PAZAPA-4460 file (N, C-alpha, C; in steps of 0.05 Angstrom, whole numbers, plus 32768, in hexadecimal, padded with zeros to 4 digits):
% residues 189
    n_x    n_y    n_z   ca_x   ca_y   ca_z    c_x    c_y    c_z   seq   type   mol
   7F1B   80EF   8034   7F27   80D9   8043   7F43   80E1   8049     1      M     A
   7F4B   80DD   8062   7F66   80E4   806B   7F78   80CB   8069     2      K     A
   7F8F   80CE   805C   7FA2   80B9   8058   7FBE   80C2   8060     3      L     A
   7FCF   80AF   8066   7FEB   80B5   806E   7FFE   80A4   805E     4      T     A
   8012   80B0   8053   8026   80A0   8044   8042   80A8   804E     5      T     A
   8054   8096   804C   8070   809B   8053   8080   809B   8039     6      I     A
   808E   80B1   8034   809C   80B3   801B   80B8   80BF   8020     7      Q     A
   80CB   80B9   800E   80E5   80C5   8011   80E3   80E4   8011     8      P     A
   80F5   80F1   801E   80F4   810E   801F   80F2   811B   8004     9      E     A
   80FD   810F   7FEF   80FC   811A   7FD4   80E0   811D   7FCA    10      E     A
   80CE   810B   7FD2   80B2   810C   7FCA   80A5   8126   7FD4    11      V     A
   80A9   812C   7FED   809D   8145   7FF9   80A9   815D   7FEB    12      W     A
   80C2   815D   7FE5   80CF   8174   7FD6   80C2   8176   7FBA    13      K     A
   80BD   815F   7FAE   80B1   815F   7F93   8094   816B   7F94    14      L     A
   8085   8163   7FA9   806A   816E   7FAC   806B   818C   7FAF    15      I     A
   807E   8195   7FC0   8080   81B2   7FC4   8088   81C1   7FAB    16      Q     A
   8099   81B5   7F9A   80A3   81C1   7F82   808E   81C1   7F6B    17      K     A
   8082   81A9   7F66   8071   81A5   7F4F   8053   81A6   7F55    18      T     A
   804D   81A3   7F6F   8030   81A4   7F77   8023   8188   7F79    19      G     A
   8032   8173   7F70   8026   8158   7F73   803B   8143   7F71    20      E     A
   8033   812B   7F79   8045   8113   7F77   8034   80FC   7F6B    21      F     A
   8040   80EF   7F57   8035   80D6   7F4C   804B   80C2   7F4D    22      V     A
   8043   80A8   7F4E   8056   8093   7F51   8067   8090   7F38    23      C     A
   8081   808D   7F3C   8094   8088   7F27   8098   8069   7F26    24      N     A
   8090   805C   7F10   8093   803F   7F0F   80B0   8035   7F14    25      P     A
   80C3   8045   7F0D   80DF   803D   7F11   80E6   803B   7F2F    26      K     A
   80D7   8048   7F40   80DC   8048   7F5C   80D0   802F   7F6A    27      E     A
   80BE   8021   7F5C   80B2   8009   7F67   80C5   7FF2   7F65    28      I     A
   80CD   7FEB   7F4D   80E0   7FD5   7F49   80F2   7FDD   7F32    29      V     A
   810A   7FD1   7F32   811C   7FD7   7F1D   811B   7FC2   7F06    30      S     A
   8113   7FAA   7F0D   8112   7F94   7EFA   80F7   7F88   7EFB    31      D     A
   80E5   7F8F   7EE8   80CA   7F86   7EE8   80C7   7F68   7EE7    32      E     A
   80D9   7F5A   7ED9   80D7   7F3D   7ED6   80DD   7F2F   7EF1    33      K     A
   80EF   7F3B   7F00   80F6   7F2F   7F1A   80DF   7F31   7F2E    34      E     A
   80CE   7F44   7F2B   80B8   7F48   7F3E   809D   7F43   7F31    35      F     A
   809B   7F2E   7F22   8083   7F29   7F12   806A   7F26   7F23    36      D     A
   806A   7F17   7F39   8052   7F15   7F4A   804B   7F2F   7F56    37      A     A
   805E   7F3F   7F5F   8059   7F59   7F6B   804B   7F6B   7F56    38      L     A
   8056   7F6C   7F3E   804B   7F7D   7F29   8030   7F73   7F1F    39      L     A
   802C   7F59   7F20   8012   7F4E   7F19   7FFC   7F59   7F2C    40      S     A
   8002   7F59   7F46   7FF0   7F64   7F59   7FED   7F82   7F56    41      A     A
   8002   7F90   7F51   8001   7FAD   7F4D   7FEF   7FB3   7F35    42      Y     A
   7FF3   7FA4   7F1F   7FE3   7FA9   7F07   7FC6   7FA4   7F0C    43      R     A
   7FC0   7F8F   7F1C   7FA5   7F88   7F23   7F99   7FA0   7F32    44      W     A
   7FA7   7FAB   7F46   7F9E   7FC1   7F56   7F99   7FD9   7F44    45      M     A
   7FAA   7FDE   7F31   7FA7   7FF5   7F1E   7F8D   7FF1   7F0E    46      V     A
   7F88   7FD9   7F05   7F70   7FD3   7EF5   7F57   7FD8   7F06    47      D     A
   7F58   7FD0   7F1F   7F41   7FD4   7F31   7F3D   7FF2   7F36    48      V     A
   7F53   8000   7F3B   7F51   801D   7F3F   7F45   802B   7F26    49      M     A
   7F4F   8024   7F0F   7F44   8030   7EF6   7F27   802B   7EF3    50      R     A
   7F1D   8013   7EFC   7F01   800C   7EF9   7EF0   801A   7F0E    51      A     A
   7EFB   8020   7F26   7EEB   802A   7F3C   7EEF   8048   7F42    52      R     A
   7F05   8053   7F3A   7F0A   8070   7F40   7F03   8080   7F27    53      I     A
   7EF0   8092   7F2A   7EE8   80A3   7F13   7EFF   80B3   7F08    54      P     A
   7F00   80B6   7EEE   7F14   80C6   7EE0   7F31   80BF   7EE8    55      N     A
   7F36   80A5   7EEA   7F52   809C   7EF0   7F64   80A4   7ED9    56      S     A
   7F7B   80AF   7EE0   7F8E   80B8   7ECB   7F9A   80A1   7EBC    57      P     A
   7F9B   80A4   7EA2   7FA7   808E   7E91   7FC5   8090   7E90    58      K     A
   7FD0   80A7   7E97   7FED   80AA   7E95   7FFD   80A2   7EAE    59      D     A
   7FEF   809B   7EC3   7FFC   8092   7EDC   7FFB   8073   7EDD    60      I     A
   8012   8067   7EE0   8014   804A   7EDD   800E   803C   7EF8    61      K     A
   8017   8046   7F0E   8013   8039   7F28   800A   804D   7F3D    62      Y     A
   7FFC   8043   7F52   7FF1   8055   7F67   8006   805B   7F7C    63      P     A
   7FFE   806D   7F8D   800D   8074   7FA6   7FFE   8065   7FBC    64      I     A
   800E   8059   7FCE   8003   804A   7FE5   8003   805B   7FFE    65      W     A
   7FEE   805A   800D   7FEB   8069   8026   7FDC   8059   803A    66      A     A
   7FDD   8062   8053   7FCE   8055   8069   7FB4   8064   806D    67      W     A
   7F9F   8054   8071   7F85   805F   8078   7F7F   8059   8095    68      Y     A
   7F83   8041   809D   7F7E   8038   80B9   7F96   8028   80C2    69      H     A
   7FA7   8034   80D2   7FBF   8028   80DC   7FC5   8032   80F7    70      N     A
   7FC7   8021   810B   7FCB   8029   8126   7FE8   8031   812C    71      E     A
   7FFA   802D   8119   8016   8034   811C   8018   8053   811A    72      V     A
   8023   805F   8130   8027   807C   812E   8044   8084   8130    73      D     A
   8056   8070   8134   8073   8075   8134   807F   806A   811B    74      D     A
   8082   807C   8107   808C   8074   80EE   80AB   8076   80EC    75      F     A
   80B7   807E   8103   80D4   8083   8102   80E5   806A   80FB    76      N     A
   80D9   8053   80FC   80E8   803A   80F6   80E3   8030   80DA    77      Y     A
   80D4   803F   80CA   80CE   8037   80AF   80E5   8040   809D    78      W     A
   80EA   8031   8088   80FD   8039   8074   811A   8031   807A    79      G     A
   812C   803C   806B   8148   8035   806D   8155   8047   8082    80      V     A
   8163   803A   8094   8170   8049   80AB   8181   8060   80A0    81      K     A
   817D   8077   80AC   818D   808F   80A6   8181   809F   808F    82      G     A
   816D   8095   8080   8162   80A5   806A   814B   80B7   8075    83      Q     A
   8148   80CD   8067   8133   80E0   806E   8119   80D9   8060    84      K     A
   8103   80DA   8070   80E8   80D4   8066   80D5   80E9   8070    85      Y     A
   80BD   80E9   8064   80A8   80FC   806C   808E   80EC   806F    86      V     A
   8081   80EF   8085   8066   80E4   8089   8053   80FA   807E    87      V     A
   8045   80F4   8069   8033   8107   805C   8016   80FF   8061    88      I     A
   8007   8110   806E   7FEB   810B   8073   7FDC   811D   805F    89      T     A
   7FC9   8111   8051   7FBB   8120   803C   7F9E   8117   803B    90      F     A
   7F8C   8128   8030   7F70   8122   802E   7F68   8123   8011    91      E     A
   7F59   810F   8008   7F4E   810D   7FED   7F31   8103   7FEF    92      V     A
   7F21   8109   7FDA   7F06   80FF   7FDA   7F06   80E0   7FDC    93      P     A
   7EF2   80D5   7FEA   7EEF   80B8   7FED   7EF0   80A9   7FD3    94      D     A
   7EE3   80B5   7FBE   7EE2   80A6   7FA5   7EFC   80A6   7F95    95      D     A
   7F11   80B3   7FA0   7F2B   80B3   7F93   7F3F   809F   7FA1    96      Q     A
   7F34   808F   7FB3   7F45   807C   7FC2   7F3A   8060   7FC0    97      V     A
   7F4C   804D   7FBD   7F44   8031   7FBE   7F51   8025   7FD7    98      L     A
   7F3F   801C   7FE9   7F48   8011   8003   7F4B   7FF3   8001    99      L     A
   7F60   7FE8   800F   7F64   7FCB   8010   7F71   7FC3   802A   100      S     A
   7F6E   7FAA   8031   7F7A   7F9F   8049   7F97   7F98   8044   101      D     A
   7FA9   7FA5   8053   7FC6   7FA2   804E   7FCF   7F85   8052   102      E     A
   7FC5   7F78   8067   7FCE   7F5C   806C   7FC6   7F49   8056   103      M     A
   7FAD   7F4C   804D   7FA4   7F3B   8037   7FB2   7F42   801D   104      E     A
   7FB8   7F5B   8019   7FC6   7F64   8001   7FE1   7F56   7FFF   105      W     A
   7FED   7F50   8015   8007   7F42   8015   8005   7F27   8006   106      T     A
   7FEE   7F19   800A   7FEA   7F00   7FFB   7FE9   7F05   7FDD   107      C     A
   7FDC   7F1B   7FD5   7FDA   7F21   7FB8   7FF5   7F28   7FAC   108      A     A
   8006   7F38   7FBA   8020   7F3F   7FAF   8032   7F27   7FAE   109      I     A
   802C   7F12   7FBD   803B   7EF9   7FBB   8030   7EE6   7FA5   110      M     A
   801A   7EEF   7F98   800E   7EE0   7F83   7FFA   7ECB   7F8C   111      G     A
   7FF3   7ECC   7FA6   7FE1   7EB7   7FB2   7FC4   7EC1   7FB3   112      G     A
   7FB2   7EAE   7FB9   7F96   7EB5   7FBB   7F8F   7EC1   7FD6   113      P     A
   7F79   7ECE   7FD8   7F6E   7ED9   7FF1   7F57   7EC6   7FF9   114      I     A
   7F5B   7EB7   800E   7F47   7EA3   8017   7F30   7EB0   8026   115      Y     A
   7F18   7EA6   8021   7F01   7EB0   8030   7EFF   7EA1   804A   116      E     A
   7EFF   7EB0   8060   7EFD   7EA4   807B   7F12   7E8F   8080   117      N     A
   7F2A   7E94   8076   7F41   7E81   807A   7F3B   7E65   8071   118      D     A
   7F2A   7E62   805D   7F23   7E48   8052   7F3A   7E3F   803F   119      N     A
   7F4D   7E31   804A   7F65   7E29   803B   7F60   7E15   8024   120      W     A
   7F48   7E08   8025   7F41   7DF5   8010   7F32   7E03   7FF9   121      D     A
   7F2F   7E1D   7FFA   7F1F   7E2B   7FE6   7F2C   7E2A   7FCA   122      E     A
   7F46   7E2A   7FC9   7F54   7E2B   7FB0   7F66   7E12   7FAC   123      F     A
   7F64   7E05   7F96   7F76   7DEE   7F91   7F92   7DF9   7F8C   124      P     A
   7FA6   7DE8   7F90   7FC2   7DF1   7F8D   7FC7   7DFA   7F71   125      E     A
   7FB9   7DF0   7F5D   7FBE   7DF7   7F41   7FA9   7E0C   7F37   126      D     A
   7F9F   7E1D   7F49   7F8B   7E31   7F41   7F98   7E44   7F2D   127      A     A
   7F88   7E4B   7F18   7F92   7E5C   7F03   7F94   7E79   7F0D   128      D     A
   7FA4   7E89   7EFE   7FA9   7EA5   7F06   7F8F   7EB5   7F08   129      V     A
   7F7C   7EB1   7EF5   7F63   7EC1   7EF6   7F54   7EBB   7F10   130      E     A
   7F52   7EA2   7F18   7F44   7E9A   7F30   7F51   7EA7   7F49   131      T     A
   7F6C   7EA6   7F49   7F7A   7EB2   7F60   7F76   7ED1   7F60   132      I     A
   7F79   7EDE   7F49   7F75   7EFB   7F48   7F59   7F03   7F4F   133      Q     A
   7F45   7EF3   7F48   7F29   7EF9   7F4F   7F26   7EF9   7F6E   134      N     A
   7F35   7EE9   7F7C   7F34   7EE8   7F99   7F3F   7F02   7FA5   135      S     A
   7F50   7F11   7F96   7F5C   7F29   7FA1   7F48   7F3F   7FA7   136      W     A
   7F30   7F3D   7F9B   7F1C   7F52   7FA0   7F15   7F51   7FBE   137      Y     A
   7F1B   7F3C   7FCC   7F15   7F3A   7FE8   7F26   7F4D   7FF9   138      R     A
   7F3B   7F58   7FEE   7F4C   7F6A   7FFE   7F40   7F86   7FFF   139      V     A
   7F2D   7F8C   7FED   7F22   7FA7   7FEC   7F10   7FAD   8004   140      L     A
   7F11   7FC6   800D   7F01   7FCE   8024   7EF3   7FE8   801E   141      R     A
   7EDE   7FEE   802E   7ED0   8007   802D   7ED6   8016   8047   142      S     A
   7ED4   8031   8047   7ED8   803F   8061   7EC5   8034   8076   143      P     A
   7ED0   802D   808D   7EC0   8023   80A3   7EBA   8005   80A2   144      G     A
   7EC2   7FF8   808C   7EBC   7FDB   8089   7ED5   7FCB   808E   145      K     A
   7EDF   7FCC   80A6   7EF7   7FBC   80AE   7EF7   7FBA   80CC   146      Y     A
   7F08   7FA8   80D5   7F0A   7FA3   80F2   7F1D   7FB7   80FF   147      G     A
   7F1C   7FB9   811A   7F2D   7FCD   8128   7F4B   7FC7   8125   148      P     A
   7F52   7FAE   8120   7F6F   7FA7   811E   7F79   7FA5   8102   149      D     A
   7F67   7FAA   80EE   7F6F   7FA8   80D2   7F80   7FBF   80CA   150      D     A
   7F94   7FBA   80BA   7FA5   7FCE   80AE   7F9A   7FD4   8093   151      L     A
   7F8E   7FEC   808F   7F81   7FF3   8076   7F93   8007   8067   152      I     A
   7F99   8000   804E   7FA9   8012   803E   7F97   801D   8028   153      Q     A
   7FA0   8033   801D   7F92   8040   8007   7FA5   8046   7FF0   154      G     A
   7F9B   8044   7FD8   7FAB   804B   7FC1   7F9D   8063   7FB3   155      T     A
   7FAE   8075   7FAA   7FA5   808D   7F9C   7FB7   8092   7F84   156      V     A
   7FAE   80A1   7F71   7FBE   80A6   7F59   7FD3   80BC   7F5E   157      W     A
   7FCC   80CF   7F6F   7FDF   80E6   7F72   7FDA   80F2   7F8E   158      R     A
   7FEF   8101   7F97   7FEC   8112   7FAF   7FF2   812E   7FA5   159      I     A
   7FDE   813F   7FA9   7FE1   815B   7FA1   7FE8   816C   7FBA   160      R     A
   7FF8   8181   7FB5   8001   8192   7FCB   7FE9   819C   7FDC   161      K     A
   7FD4   81A4   7FCE   7FBD   81B0   7FDC   7FAD   819B   7FED   162      E     A
   7FB3   8181   7FE9   7FA6   816C   7FF8   7FB5   8165   8012   163      D     A
   7FCE   816E   8014   7FDF   8168   802B   7FD6   8179   8043   164      V     A
   7FD1   816B   805A   7FC8   8178   8072   7FDD   8179   8088   165      V     A
   7FF1   8167   8085   8006   8165   809A   801E   8156   808F   166      E     A
   8035   815E   8097   804D   814E   8091   805F   814D   80AA   167      T     A
   806E   8137   80AB   8082   8134   80C1   809A   8127   80B5   168      R     A
   80B0   8135   80B7   80C9   812A   80AD   80D7   8119   80C3   169      E     A
   80E5   8104   80BA   80F4   80F4   80CD   810B   80E6   80BF   170      F     A
   811F   80DE   80CF   8135   80CE   80C5   8130   80B2   80D0   171      V     A
   812F   809E   80BE   8128   8083   80C6   813D   8078   80D9   172      S     A
   8133   806B   80EE   8144   805E   8102   8149   8041   80F9   173      L     A
   813F   8039   80E2   8142   801D   80D9   812C   800C   80E5   174      G     A
   8132   7FF2   80E7   811E   7FDF   80F1   8117   7FE4   810F   175      S     A
   8100   7FDB   8117   80F7   7FDE   8132   810B   7FD1   8145   176      Y     A
   810F   7FDC   815D   8121   7FCF   8170   8118   7FB3   8176   177      P     A
   812B   7FA0   8174   8124   7F84   8179   811A   7F75   8161   178      G     A
   8118   7F83   814A   810D   7F75   8132   811E   7F5F   8129   179      A     A
   8138   7F61   812E   814A   7F4B   8126   814C   7F36   813C   180      E     A
   8141   7F3C   8153   8142   7F29   816A   812D   7F14   8168   181      D     A
   812E   7F02   817A   811B   7EEC   817B   8100   7EF4   8187   182      D     A
   80FE   7F0D   8191   80E4   7F14   819E   80CD   7F16   818B   183      D     A
   80D3   7F17   8171   80BD   7F17   815E   80B5   7EFB   8155   184      L     A
   80C4   7EE7   815E   80BD   7ECC   8157   80A8   7EC2   816B   185      V     A
   8094   7EB5   8161   807F   7EAB   8173   8089   7E98   8188   186      E     A
   8082   7E9E   81A1   808B   7E8D   81B7   807D   7E72   81B6   187      E     A
   808B   7E5D   81BC   807F   7E42   81BC   807A   7E37   81D7   188      T     A
   8082   7E46   81EC   807E   7E3C   8207   8062   7E42   8211   189      A     A
***
């Protein structure tokens, strides 16, 4: 399966030097208590990966995120303006990737449920954490089992140098032109 990830330039240098990259938990968040909902979702994803990916490493705490199906081909606006990044395209066996819907995953990282068919009455306001987390299984996807407009992300445990098929370095231009303008606000007329 071919995946693409955007990483700081240092990650590509690390892959070239050591032969692989694994996620450093300190790079995700600096204060775990401050990001409790985010980490709850991350931990859930890790548990699912450990259950579904054969021979999951026990010494790696968090996965690396990558794109599987994303129509965006201009990554120059991703990241912090002026910083150097690398778009890394790599291939790994299908059974080493957990695919999920990026838009639905956003609900999970906010600690909310994933509604089936936008049924907003499906969960009571006081739904317990286990019920909410059980709904998160709805974010998972299989290759080819998604719509043409879906943004599908993949999580993997590591990127090995021999799996890299292409890289492209760039300096971030910052946010997309007009992102701070009103053109991204839904028109009411």
